[in-house]
C-alpha positions as CSV (number, residue, x, y, z in Angstrom):
1,X,0.2,0.2,0.0
2,X,1.9,3.6,-0.9
3,X,0.9,6.6,0.7
4,X,0.5,10.2,-0.4
5,X,3.5,12.5,1.0
6,X,4.2,16.2,0.6
7,X,7.7,16.9,0.8
8,X,9.9,20.3,0.3
9,X,12.5,19.6,-2.3
10,X,15.7,21.8,-2.7
11,X,15.4,23.2,-6.4
12,X,19.0,22.1,-7.2
13,X,17.8,18.4,-5.8
14,X,15.4,18.6,-7.7
15,X,17.0,19.0,-10.8
16,X,19.6,16.6,-10.4
17,X,16.5,14.2,-9.8
18,X,15.3,15.0,-12.7
19,X,18.1,14.5,-14.8
20,X,19.0,11.2,-13.1
21,X,15.4,9.9,-13.5
22,X,15.3,11.2,-17.1
23,X,19.0,9.5,-18.0
24,X,17.6,6.4,-15.8
25,X,14.5,6.4,-17.8
26,X,12.7,5.6,-14.8
27,X,9.8,7.7,-12.6
28,X,10.7,10.4,-9.9
29,X,8.2,8.4,-8.1
30,X,10.2,5.1,-8.6
31,X,13.9,6.9,-8.3
32,X,12.9,9.0,-4.6
33,X,11.6,5.6,-3.0
34,X,14.5,3.7,-4.3
35,X,16.5,6.5,-2.6
36,X,14.9,6.6,0.6
37,X,15.1,2.6,0.9
38,X,18.6,2.9,0.2
39,X,18.8,5.6,2.4
40,X,17.2,4.0,5.4
41,X,19.7,0.5,4.7
42,X,22.3,2.6,5.1
43,X,21.9,4.3,8.0
44,X,20.3,1.0,9.7
45,X,23.9,-0.8,8.9
46,X,25.5,2.4,10.1
47,X,23.7,1.8,13.6
48,X,24.7,-1.7,13.9
49,X,28.6,-1.2,12.7
50,X,28.5,1.1,15.6
51,X,26.8,-1.5,17.8
52,X,29.2,-4.0,16.7
53,X,31.9,-1.6,17.7
54,X,30.5,-1.7,20.6
55,X,30.4,-4.9,21.1
56,X,33.9,-5.9,20.4
57,X,35.0,-2.9,22.6
58,X,33.7,-5.1,25.0
59,X,34.4,-8.3,24.4
60,X,38.1,-7.4,24.1
61,X,37.7,-5.8,27.1
62,X,36.9,-8.5,28.6
63,X,39.1,-10.7,27.2
64,X,42.3,-8.7,28.4
65,X,40.7,-9.3,32.0
66,X,40.6,-13.2,31.4
67,X,43.8,-13.0,30.0
68,X,45.5,-11.3,33.1
69,X,43.6,-13.8,35.6
70,X,44.9,-16.5,33.4
71,X,48.9,-14.8,33.6
72,X,48.5,-14.7,37.3
73,X,47.7,-17.9,37.6
74,X,50.2,-19.4,35.6
75,X,52.7,-16.4,37.5
76,X,50.9,-18.7,40.5
77,X,51.8,-22.3,39.8
78,X,55.6,-21.3,38.2
79,X,56.0,-20.1,42.1
80,X,55.0,-23.8,43.6
């Protein structure tokens, strides 16, 4: 189902859009829909990448803590 919306577009952006749709031989509506979809995917991907970076940092930090604990155990073992 489609919904009708009204959007103000900068004149220069509209000119470039109209030139692009003419070259691609597609409707402005199709072009705008595809552009919004791609931009949405890009933003979701960027948000996911940020979450992965944060999780990776947390895992790396906790991994270092575990490594230090094992080193301490190894040092204790070697002193026996």
